[in-house]
C-alpha positions in Angstrom: 46.1 111.9 -77.6 43.4 109.5 -76.7 42.5 108.9 -80.3 46.1 108.1 -81.1 46.3 105.6 -78.3 43.1 104.0 -79.5 44.4 103.8 -83.0 47.6 102.3 -81.7 45.8 99.8 -79.6 43.5 98.8 -82.5 46.5 98.5 -84.9 48.4 96.4 -82.4 45.4 94.2 -81.8 44.9 93.6 -85.5 48.6 92.8 -86.0 48.5 90.4 -83.0 45.4 88.8 -84.4 47.1 88.1 -87.7 50.5 87.0 -86.3 49.4 85.0 -83.4 48.2 81.5 -84.3 48.3 78.6 -81.9 51.2 76.4 -83.0 51.6 72.8 -81.9 54.3 72.6 -79.2 56.5 70.2 -81.2 56.8 72.5 -84.2 60.2 74.1 -84.7 60.6 77.9 -85.2 57.0 78.7 -83.9 57.3 82.5 -84.6 58.4 81.9 -88.2 55.4 79.5 -88.6 53.1 82.1 -87.1 54.4 84.8 -89.6 54.0 82.5 -92.5 50.5 81.5 -91.4 49.6 85.1 -90.9 50.7 85.9 -94.5 48.6 83.1 -95.9 45.6 84.1 -93.7 45.8 87.7 -94.8 46.0 86.6 -98.5 42.9 84.4 -97.9 41.0 87.3 -96.3 41.9 89.6 -99.2 40.8 86.9 -101.7 37.5 86.5 -99.9 36.9 90.3 -99.9 37.6 90.8 -103.6 35.5 87.7 -104.4 32.5 89.0 -102.4 32.9 92.4 -104.1 32.7 90.7 -107.5 36.1 92.0 -108.5 38.0 88.7 -108.8 37.4 85.0 -108.2 38.7 83.8 -104.9 41.2 81.4 -106.5 42.4 84.0 -109.0 43.2 86.3 -106.1 45.2 83.5 -104.5 47.1 83.2 -107.7 48.6 86.6 -106.9 50.9 84.7 -104.5 51.9 82.4 -107.3 52.7 85.3 -109.6 54.8 87.0 -106.9 56.8 83.8 -106.5 57.4 83.2 -110.2 61.0 82.9 -111.4 62.1 82.6 -115.1 63.7 79.4 -116.2 67.4 80.0 -115.4 70.2 77.5 -116.0 73.2 77.2 -113.6 76.4 75.3 -113.5 74.6 72.1 -112.5 71.3 72.1 -114.4 70.0 73.4 -117.8 66.5 74.7 -117.3 64.0 75.4 -120.1 60.3 76.0 -120.5 58.8 73.9 -123.3 55.7 71.7 -124.1 55.1 68.0 -124.0 52.0 66.9 -125.8 50.8 70.6 -125.9 51.1 70.9 -122.2 53.5 73.4 -120.6 56.4 71.9 -118.7 59.6 73.1 -117.1 62.4 70.7 -118.0 65.6 70.2 -115.9 68.6 68.5 -117.5 71.6 67.8 -115.4 75.0 68.9 -116.8 77.0 66.4 -114.7 78.4 63.5 -116.7 76.6 60.2 -116.3 78.1 56.7 -116.5 74.9 55.4 -118.2 71.3 56.3 -118.7 69.8 58.8 -116.3 66.9 58.5 -113.8 63.8 60.7 -114.4 61.2 62.3 -112.2 57.9 63.6 -113.5 56.7 66.1 -110.9 53.3 67.7 -110.3 53.1 70.8 -108.2 50.5 71.3 -105.4 48.0 74.1 -104.9 44.6 72.5 -104.7 44.3 72.2 -108.5 43.6 75.9 -108.5 46.9 77.7 -107.8 50.6 77.1 -108.1 53.1 76.9 -111.0 56.2 74.9 -111.9 58.0 78.3 -112.1 57.3 79.3 -108.5 60.5 79.9 -106.6 59.7 77.1 -104.1 59.0 74.5 -106.8 61.9 75.6 -109.0 64.1 75.1 -106.0 62.7 71.7 -105.3 62.8 70.3 -108.8 66.2 71.9 -109.6 67.7 70.3 -106.5 66.1 67.0 -107.3 67.7 67.1 -110.8 71.1 68.0 -109.4 71.2 65.7 -106.4 69.9 62.6 -108.4 71.6 63.5 -111.6 68.2 63.0 -113.1 66.0 64.5 -115.8 63.1 66.3 -114.1 59.8 67.2 -115.9 57.8 69.7 -113.8 54.3 69.9 -115.3 52.3 73.2 -115.6 48.8 71.6 -115.9 45.8 73.9 -116.3 44.0 75.1 -113.2 40.5 75.7 -111.8 38.3 77.7 -111.8 39.0 78.2 -115.6 39.5 74.5 -116.1 37.7 71.8 -114.1 38.3 68.1 -113.5 39.3 66.1 -115.4 41.4 68.6 -117.3 44.2 68.7 -114.6 44.4 64.9 -114.6 44.3 64.8 -118.4 47.2 67.3 -118.7 49.5 65.4 -116.3 48.6 62.1 -117.8 49.2 63.3 -121.3 52.7 64.6 -120.4 53.5 61.3 -118.6 52.4 59.2 -121.5 54.3 61.3 -124.0 57.5 61.2 -121.9 57.3 57.4 -121.4 57.6 56.9 -125.2 60.8 55.0 -126.0 61.8 57.7 -128.5 61.5 60.5 -126.0 63.3 58.6 -123.3 66.1 57.9 -125.7 66.2 61.6 -126.7 66.9 62.6 -123.1 69.1 59.7 -122.2 66.6 58.3 -119.6 66.7 54.7 -118.3 63.1 53.3 -118.9 63.5 51.2 -115.8 64.2 54.1 -113.4 61.3 56.6 -113.8 59.2 58.1 -111.0 56.0 60.2 -110.8 55.9 62.5 -107.8 53.9 65.4 -106.4 52.9 67.2 -103.3 49.3 67.8 -102.0 47.1 68.2 -105.1 50.2 67.1 -107.1 50.4 64.0 -105.0 46.8 63.3 -105.8 47.6 63.6 -109.5 50.7 61.4 -109.2 48.6 58.7 -107.5 45.9 58.9 -110.1 48.5 58.7 -113.0 50.1 55.7 -111.5 46.7 53.9 -111.3 45.7 54.9 -114.8 49.0 53.6 -116.3 48.2 50.1 -115.0 45.1 50.1 -117.2 46.7 51.6 -120.3 47.8 48.9 -122.7 49.4 51.5 -125.0 52.1 52.3 -122.4 54.9 49.8 -122.4 57.2 51.5 -120.0 56.5 50.9 -116.3 57.1 53.2 -113.4 59.6 52.2 -110.9 58.5 54.5 -108.1 55.6 56.9 -107.1 56.4 59.5 -104.4 53.4 61.2 -102.8 54.1 64.1 -100.5 51.2 64.8 -98.1 48.7 63.8 -100.9 44.9 64.6 -101.0 43.4 61.2 -101.9 39.7 61.0 -101.0 36.6 63.2 -101.3 34.2 61.0 -99.3 35.0 61.7 -95.6 36.1 65.3 -95.0 35.6 64.8 -91.2 38.2 62.1 -90.5 40.3 62.5 -87.3 42.9 64.6 -89.1 40.3 66.9 -90.6 38.9 67.4 -87.1 42.2 67.7 -85.2 43.8 70.0 -87.7 40.8 72.1 -88.6 42.6 75.4 -87.8 46.2 74.3 -88.2 48.8 76.3 -90.3 48.7 76.7 -94.1 45.7 74.4 -94.9 42.7 74.8 -92.5 39.8 72.4 -93.1 37.5 74.9 -94.9 40.2 75.9 -97.3 40.7 72.3 -98.3 37.0 71.9 -98.7 37.1 75.0 -101.0 39.9 73.5 -103.0 38.1 70.2 -103.4 34.8 71.8 -104.4 36.5 74.2 -106.9 38.1 71.3 -108.6 34.6 70.4 -109.8 32.5 73.6 -109.7 32.1 77.1 -108.3 28.5 76.3 -107.5 28.0 76.8 -103.7 25.8 73.7 -103.0 28.6 71.3 -103.5 31.0 73.3 -101.3 28.3 73.7 -98.6 27.6 69.9 -98.7 31.2 69.1 -98.5 31.7 71.5 -95.6 29.0 69.6 -93.6 30.3 66.3 -94.9 26.9 65.4 -96.4 27.7 65.3 -100.1 27.9 61.5 -100.9 24.6 59.9 -102.1 23.4 56.7 -100.5 23.8 54.8 -103.8 27.6 55.4 -103.4 27.6 54.0 -99.9 29.8 51.0 -101.0 32.7 53.4 -101.5 33.0 54.2 -97.8 34.7 50.8 -97.2 37.8 52.3 -98.9 38.0 55.3 -96.6 36.8 53.7 -93.3 39.4 55.1 -91.0 38.2 53.0 -88.1 39.8 50.0 -89.9 42.6 51.8 -91.7 44.2 54.1 -89.1 46.4 53.0 -86.2 45.0 53.6 -82.7 47.4 56.5 -82.0 45.9 58.5 -84.8 42.3 57.8 -83.9 42.8 59.3 -80.5 39.3 59.8 -78.9 37.4 59.9 -82.2 34.6 57.3 -82.7 33.7 56.3 -86.2 30.0 57.0 -87.1 28.0 55.9 -90.1 28.0 58.5 -92.9 25.3 61.0 -93.3 24.2 60.8 -97.0 23.5 63.7 -99.2 21.7 64.6 -102.4 21.9 62.3 -105.4 21.5 65.4 -107.6 24.9 66.7 -106.6 26.6 63.4 -107.6 24.7 63.3 -110.9 25.7 66.9 -111.6 29.3 66.6 -110.5 30.2 62.9 -110.8 33.9 63.8 -110.7 34.1 63.8 -106.9 33.4 60.0 -107.0 35.9 59.3 -109.8 39.1 57.5 -108.9 41.0 59.9 -111.1 40.1 62.6 -108.6 40.0 60.4 -105.5 42.6 57.6 -105.9 41.8 56.1 -102.5 38.4 55.0 -103.9 40.1 52.5 -106.2 39.3 48.8 -105.4 41.9 46.5 -104.0 42.2 44.9 -107.4 43.0 48.2 -109.0 45.8 48.8 -106.5 47.6 45.6 -107.2 50.6 46.1 -109.4 51.3 49.7 -108.4 55.1 50.5 -108.2 57.2 50.9 -105.1 55.6 53.8 -103.2 56.9 56.6 -100.9 54.2 58.5 -98.9 55.1 61.4 -96.7 52.5 62.5 -94.1 52.5 65.2 -91.5 50.9 65.0 -88.1 49.5 68.5 -88.2 47.7 68.3 -91.5 44.1 67.7 -92.5 45.3 65.4 -95.2 47.3 63.2 -92.8 44.7 60.4 -92.7 44.4 60.2 -96.5 48.1 59.3 -96.8 48.0 56.9 -93.9 45.0 55.0 -95.2 46.5 54.8 -98.7 49.7 53.3 -97.2 47.7 50.7 -95.3 45.6 49.8 -98.4 48.6 49.5 -100.6 50.4 47.2 -98.2 47.3 45.0 -98.0 47.3 44.9 -101.8 50.9 43.7 -101.9 52.5 47.0 -102.9 55.8 47.8 -101.2 55.4 51.1 -99.3 57.7 53.4 -97.4 55.4 55.5 -95.1 57.4 58.4 -93.7 55.4 60.2 -91.0 56.7 63.5 -89.7 55.2 64.0 -86.2 56.4 67.6 -85.9 55.4 68.9 -89.3 52.4 70.6 -91.1 51.0 70.7 -94.6 53.2 72.4 -97.1 56.4 72.3 -95.0 58.6 71.0 -97.7 58.0 74.1 -99.8 59.6 76.5 -97.2 63.2 75.9 -98.1 64.2 79.2 -99.5 64.4 82.7 -98.0 62.7 84.6 -96.6 60.2 81.9 -95.5 62.9 79.3 -94.8 62.1 76.6 -92.3 64.4 73.9 -90.8 61.5 71.4 -91.0 61.2 72.0 -94.7 64.9 71.2 -95.3 64.6 68.1 -93.2 61.6 66.7 -95.0 63.0 67.6 -98.4 66.3 65.8 -97.6 64.4 62.7 -96.5 62.4 62.7 -99.7 65.5 63.1 -101.9 67.5 60.5 -99.9 64.7 58.0 -100.4 64.5 58.6 -104.1 68.3 58.4 -104.4 68.3 55.0 -102.7 65.2 53.6 -104.5 65.0 55.1 -108.0 
């Protein structure tokens, strides 16, 4: 009897450990958020275990979630959905069936997942892009770029840029009945990073004649230099994307070698010869007082030059768009940036909004004070959250008004 009680107690304690996570007071449906967080944490622990045992790479184990979420391309009464390729890169294409008075709008979408996981065919992304196509009566191209650890930077960027450049050809736009003056690139998290990088690169590309009207960045990851900003500190253990997981995603984008991950975790990875780049991510100048809270900006602690020489990608603007100079930001299209208060990436989006405004770029910064990273993806059962619906509606409404 005593042994059974002990087992029951231990099992209850284990379940409580996984389920209970401190949730900010202003977050809706806290128990739902706890259960979702517990599921992600359990998957993370499983991935860590199989990685340590040499059975499977950590990120490959996380891809099990992606595989479980996959849905085949299925058309409905509103949208025709097909999987195809643009410029030899896999895409999921959404074509609205509703009649249009003229040429249609278009959205080129890049999914999130830390450049390592995710798929345009995941249920959550299929729901988002399908709804976008239907609500905006727009052509939507959702890009299945290649992922780390099999493919490293700049492959992910090159894939999404190749698709974008292919789609912007006048012959392709004509084929799908798209208005060349009403095109948007968009993405969430790592996809927001890729969308920002694509928009910057298009400004430099003389071969591309079609200009973007809009870029929409949903809680984007935009800089690799300071992984200890106020939002990284305040949200170190917050739901879905704790600080160390984001560090792991960043480092895996460039390499599986542990020295870069360890240096990033201690925020000592930028060499002194790159010190001039810190002006672009100096949160003491770029964040409003209410987001600085009690944090005091300190001078960077510089790291090994060897790391930057071996993995120069983490100092490349195609990986970290916030490192672009003011001159490189001028001319970017109308921009929507969604940030969430309880998100390690909050400050990236806030700083980018401030820098874009200073460069003369029109910006709509939509800050959700009661939301956390990834919230927009939880809009389908069983992990359906009211906050996800609210943020998705705000994003769609803005696109409808401005694209």
